[in-house]
C-alpha positions in Angstrom: -33.3 -28.7 29.5 -30.5 -27.2 27.5 -28.2 -28.9 25.0 -24.6 -28.1 26.0 -23.0 -30.7 23.7 -21.9 -28.0 21.2 -20.3 -25.6 23.6 -16.8 -26.0 24.8 -15.4 -24.2 27.9 -13.3 -21.2 26.9 -9.7 -21.2 28.0 -8.8 -18.8 30.8 -6.8 -16.0 29.2 -4.9 -15.6 32.5 -3.4 -19.0 31.9 -2.1 -18.4 28.4 1.6 -17.8 27.6 2.5 -14.2 26.6 5.5 -12.3 25.2 7.5 -10.1 27.6 9.2 -7.0 26.2 12.9 -7.5 26.8 13.2 -3.8 27.7 11.3 -4.7 30.9 14.1 -7.2 31.9 17.5 -6.6 33.3 20.6 -7.5 31.4 21.3 -10.4 33.8 17.8 -11.8 33.2 18.2 -11.7 29.4 21.7 -13.2 29.7 20.2 -16.1 31.8 17.5 -16.8 29.3 20.1 -16.7 26.5 22.4 -19.2 28.3 19.4 -21.5 29.1 18.4 -21.4 25.4 22.0 -22.2 24.3 22.4 -25.1 26.7 18.9 -26.5 26.0 19.1 -26.4 22.2 22.8 -26.5 21.4 23.8 -28.7 24.3 21.6 -31.5 23.1 23.3 -31.6 19.8 26.6 -32.8 21.2 28.1 -29.3 20.6 31.4 -29.1 22.3 30.8 -25.5 23.6 27.1 -24.7 23.5 27.6 -21.3 25.2 29.6 -20.2 22.2 26.3 -19.5 20.5 25.4 -16.7 23.1 26.2 -13.8 20.8 24.1 -15.2 18.0 21.2 -15.9 20.3 21.4 -12.5 21.9 21.5 -10.9 18.4 18.4 -12.9 17.4 16.6 -11.6 20.6 17.5 -8.0 19.6 16.2 -8.5 16.0 13.0 -10.0 17.3 13.6 -13.4 15.8 13.5 -14.9 19.4 11.2 -13.5 22.1 10.7 -14.0 25.8 7.6 -16.2 26.5 6.2 -16.2 30.0 4.0 -19.1 31.2 1.8 -17.9 34.1 0.7 -21.5 34.9 4.3 -22.8 35.3 5.7 -19.5 36.4 8.5 -19.9 33.9 10.1 -17.9 31.1 12.1 -18.9 28.1 13.1 -17.9 24.6 11.2 -19.0 21.6 10.0 -18.0 18.2 7.4 -15.2 18.0 3.8 -16.2 17.4 
C-alpha cells in the first residue's frame, strides 16, 4: 500500500496560458486585441471615449509592457502584463 497523501497531480502544461509573439499575428488581429483591451479596461471606468486609448495601448504592446496571452482551455487571447 502506498501513501499518496503528499503527492499532488501536476497541471497539464498543454492547458497553461502562454505568450504569443505579436509578429505571428496580423495587424487586424493585434488591432482587435487592442480594441478589446481598451473597451474592457477603459470602458468600465466611465471613460467617454475608451477607444481613444488605442495608440497608447498599441505602443505598450510594441514596447513589451503588454503581451498577448493565449488560453488553450478557453481558446481565447487577450492582452495582459508579461509574467
